[in-house]
N, C-alpha and C positions, 0 to 999 in steps of 0.2 A: 589242289589235287583235282585229277581228270576223275569225271564219274560217268561222262557219257559214251556208251559202247557203242561203236557202228563198224558195222561189218557186212558187207554183199546186203544192203537192203533192212539188217536189222538193228534197231535203234533202241538201247536199254538205257538203264539209270542204274549203274552198278556202284556199290559200297563195300567196304571192308565191315565186316561185324565186331565189334557193336557198332553201331552208326554213328554213337556221336564220339569214338575214338580221336583223340588231336595225333594221327599220322598223316602224312602225305603221300600214303603208299595206296595204291589203285587196287581194285577188288579183281584182277585181271591182269594177262600178260601176253605178248604177241604169241606165244604157244597155243593159247584158247581161240585167238583168233584165226590161227592157222585152222586147228581145227575146223572150227566153224567154215571158214574158207573153202576147205577141202570137202566138207557133206555137202556144200552149196554146189560146188563145182559137177561134185560127180553125182549130184540129184538122187540123193540119199534117201529113201523114203522112210518111213515111220515106224520101224520092227522095235521089237521087243531090243531094247538098250537096257546096260551097265554105264554108267558112270560112275568112274573112279578116281580118287584125289583132285575133286573138283575143288578148289581152293578155296571160293566163298560164292560158287553155285552161277558161274558164270555161263558154262556150258549147260549146265539145267534149265537155265532161264532161257539159254538162246533155243535148245530145243523144243520149251513149250511153248515159246514164240512162233517158232516155225507150225506148230502144230499141238494146238493146247490137249490134246488127248494121245500126245506121242508116249508109251508104254515107258517107262522111265525106272531100275533101281539105282540106288545115288548110295555109294559106301564110301564111308570115311574112318579113319582112325582120329581125326580131332574136331572137338564138340564145336568148336570156332567156326569150323568150315558147315556143319551141318544146320547151325544158326543161319550161318551167313547164307547159306545155300534158302533157308525158308524164309529170309527175310528180305531177299531179292526181287524172289517170285512174287512176296507180298506187295512189296513198293511198287512194283512193273504191270500189279494185277493181272497175272497168268496164274493159271489153273494149277491148283497145289493138288491136285484129287488124284487119289490111287496110287501115289509116289511110295514104291518101297523103301524107306530108311533102313540103312544094313549099316553096322557097325566093322570092320576088319576081319571079326571071328564070326559073323553069323553066318549062315548058311544062303550063298547064293543062287537064286532062280536058275533051274535045268533049262527053262525056256528063252534064254538070251540069245537073238540072233545077230547082236552086234554091241562091242564093248570099244566106250572112248576112255582115255587114260591122260591122267597128268604125270610126266617123269618125278617121283618122291626124290628128294634128295640122299634117302636112304637106301643104300641098294639091297641089302640084304631083306628088308621088307619088300622090293619091290619085287623080288625074286620068289619069298613067299606070297607076293599078291598072286604072279604069273602061274605058281604053281596050283594055287586055289583054283584061277580058270580051269588051268587044264583038267580037273576033277569034273567040269560041268560043262564043258565048251565041246559040242562035237566037232567032226574033222571038218575041217572048211570056213569056219567062223571068221568072221576080219576081227581084229583087234586092233585099233586106231590111238597111238601115241604122239602126244604134242612135246616137246621139249628144244631145249635150245641146242643148235647144232654141235657148240664147242662139247657139250655133253654126250654126240654121240659118238661112238667109235667102236673097231671092230670086235673089242670084248663085251662090248653090250649086246651086238647084235649076235654074239654067242651063247649069251645068255638066256637071250629067247629062243635060241634053237634047241639048245638044253631043256628049257624049263615049259614050253609052250608050243615052239614051230618055230620055222623058218620066216626070218623078217629084213626088209628092202626098206632105206630111208629116203625121202624124197628130196627133192631138190629144196635149196635153201630161201626161205623168205624171212624178211626181218630178224635174221640173224636165229632162225627158228626150223625145226625141220619136222615131218609127219613121219614116223615110222610105223609101215604096216607088216602085222604080223597075221599070218593064217594059221590057226593052229590045226596041229597034226591029228588031233583026236584022242592020244596017249596020257591016261591019269598020271599025275607024277604022286609022290607020297610027299607031306608037309614036313620041314626041314623040323628037326627038335627044338624044343627051345636051350637057351643058355643057362645052365647048373654053374654055381659056383659057389667057393666058399670065403668068410670072412674070418679066420679064426680067431684074430684079436677082442675081434667083437662076438664070439661065438654065436654068428649069425651065418644060416645058410640061404643061399640067395638063387632066386631062379626069374629069367626076365625074357618076355616074348620079345618077339623082334623088331619095333619099333619105338625100343624103350631106350632112352639117351647113356648112353657110356655102358652098352651091357659088356659084362664079361668082367669089370673090373669096377673100384671106385674112382668116379673122377677126382679132379683135384680140391675142385671146390666144395665137395661133398665130407672128403677126408679133413679139412682143416675145421670145417663145422662138426664132425664129429670129435673132435678133441677139443671143442670150446662150446659143450652144450651149456644153456642157458643156468644160473642157480636160482633156486627155488621152488617153491611146494605148488606146483599146478595140477590142476583136475583136468581140464578140457584143452586138448590140443589139437590144434590144425597142422598137417603136414602138406602145404600148399605148394602146388607144384613137385608133387611127391616122385615122380619116376619110378622106381620101383619099390620107393617105400623107406630108405634105407637110413632115413631120419628120423620117421615115425617109428620105427622098428626101436632104433637107438633109445628114443625117448621115452618108449615103453617100458624099456630098461633100465632107465634112468628114474622115471618117475612110476614106480609099478599101479600107483592108485588111480590115474589120468586113466583117462578116455581119450583114443586116440582118432581122430578123419582124416585119410588121405582124401584128396582133390586134384585131379589131372586134367589138363586138355586132352589126352591121349588116353584113349578107351584102353589099350596095349597096355598103359604104365597103371592104371587104377586095376586091372586084372593082376598085374605082376604083385603089386603090391599086396591085393588080397590074398593070393597065394602063399606068399613070401610070410605074411601074418600068420597064415594056418600052416605052413610049414614050420614054422619057427616055436609054436605052442605059445605064444607069449600071455594070454588070457591069465589074470590073477583071479585066484580061486574066492576070494573075499568080496569081490566086487559082485555085481547085483545087473543083468542087462547086457546088452549087446557092447563088448568094448571098443569094438573098431567100426567106423562104418568106411564107405569108400562110394566117391561121388566122379563121374565123369562129367566135369564142367568147365565153364569157361570162368578161369577163376575161381569167386564166391558169389558169383550173379545169382546163383540159386539157392545159397546155403539157406537150411533148415533154420527158421528163426528161432528153435530151441536152443540153437549149436550158438551159445556165447561164450569163446575161448578164452581162455589168461594167459594164452600161449599161443603164436602160429610161427613158422619155421619156415624159412622159406630162402628157396636158391632161384632165383627167378632167370627166366629165357632171354638172350638177347637178342633174339634172330625169332623169325616167323617164316617157316619155312626158307628159301633163301634171302629172303630179307631182314637186313639190320634193323632194330627197333628199340625203343627204351618205352612203347606208351603198352606193355604189358606189365613192365614194371611197377609204370605209374598204376596202373588197374590193379596189382597186387597190392600196394600200397595203401591206396585208398579203400580198398574193399576191406582191405585188413583192420586200418581204423574205425571203420562203421563196425568191424562184426566186432571186433576185443570188448571186454569187459574194460569196465573202469579200471583203470592201475595195471589192463593187461600188456602182456610185451609181444614185441614183433622182433624177432631174431631174423637177421638176412646177413647171407655170403653174397660176395660179388665182387668180380674183377676192380682193381683199384681204378681204373681209367673211367669207371662207369660213373665215378661221384652220386653214389646211391644215397650218402650223407647228406645232399642235397635237396633231393625230394624229401628224403626222411624227415628234414628239419623244417620243411615248407609245409607238410602235411599235419605231422606230430607237434611242432615246436619244440621239438628234443631228438638229439641223438647221441648215442656216444660209440665209441670207437672198442670192442671186447678184445680182438685179438687181429694181426695182421703179418703178412709175410712179403717177398718181393712181388708178389701177383695179386693176391686175394686180399679183402679185407671182412670184417665180421664185424657187423653194426647193430645197435640195440636200440630202439625206440619205444617209448611208454606211451599209452594213451593216457591221460592225466587230467583230462574235460571232455564231457557233451556237449558244452556251449557251443562251438564253431565248428561247424559240419565245412569240410573242404569240399572246394570241389574238383573238377576231373582235373585242374592244372595245379590243385595243390592249393588255391586261394582256398578261405574261409567262406561261408555263408550262416545265418543262423536258422537255416531250416535243417530238419533233418530229414530223411526220405521217408513217406509212408511203408511201410511192411509189406504192401502189394505194389509198390511204384515196380517200374521196369527192372530195377537192380535186384529185386526177389520175386521176381513173377514168375510161374509157372514154364516150365519149358514142354516147347509143343512137340509130340510124338510124331 
């Protein structure tokens, strides 16, 4: 894996978050390089800048490398992106003072003079981001977007014109182009969130725009809903919760349980929160807060007081446009660590992903609960605390200290 970033005199060591993940994926791509190359060639000054969709902080680190006082607001929907940017600033001994960290729903500053963006995979989410910018950017503000050349076409440029201002694309460099959009100063209304029903589950669902499978049940969740685990569960985590439909169903099936929703997407966590309130699932006989909602990198910062006896998990096998299994490894390993002895991890995944191999290595057991032509539901039980699995699924006698990096605090 290449970690040495080098563009126009900028030399940085950049890694994906978490630093110890076992994947061969870079923390940046050619579109990041192209944006920085463009800034250097145009001799861009360090004005108040918003950085949006900076996957692991390459753009943020570059600008602070150019000018340690460059005023920045960094917006992301992914917790791993925020943590990755902070990690790379720290690793390169770059100044992180006075950077404003924002999720995709928090108010953008009205003082922005330049915007740097990466084109996200979800164009509905991108439209939302352009609309947000239209509400705060004055006419004539420059917005620069780095993207693969194959992703740029006439409909995409028309999307800019409708939602922010006229745009044009640069010549191709390393199979990427930089889109330059000049804002027209016209504020647009934000798009409405998606609302839909699941009559057979007696659930009403609302989705914010960057939530997976917005507007319908994805087929992996469907088979999971039809095959909920058997037991008497009191503490349940919906890991990678999306809009929260698995956790909502779990509350219907196990009304005495406390449900914990966790996702890397802040919009997913907020959608789950809204859906819990929308469906009024609190059980009157229970005391205290019956659902919690955490924007987190898997279970990295799980509250030490949460010891689930069931974890429901529909792992992603991609991160942005990269296909990877390291997220599933992390979910399974951290689930083993979090579960009570005797607790169950209930997983759905595409058959070809062979999750049973990973679960067997970590839990030393794995049962097939249900399957169809495309998906399989697997169940693994934590039956011993004696052997602590490493990141690759092997075992060690050591158990992580509660204040180790696995459970440490989140930087603000």
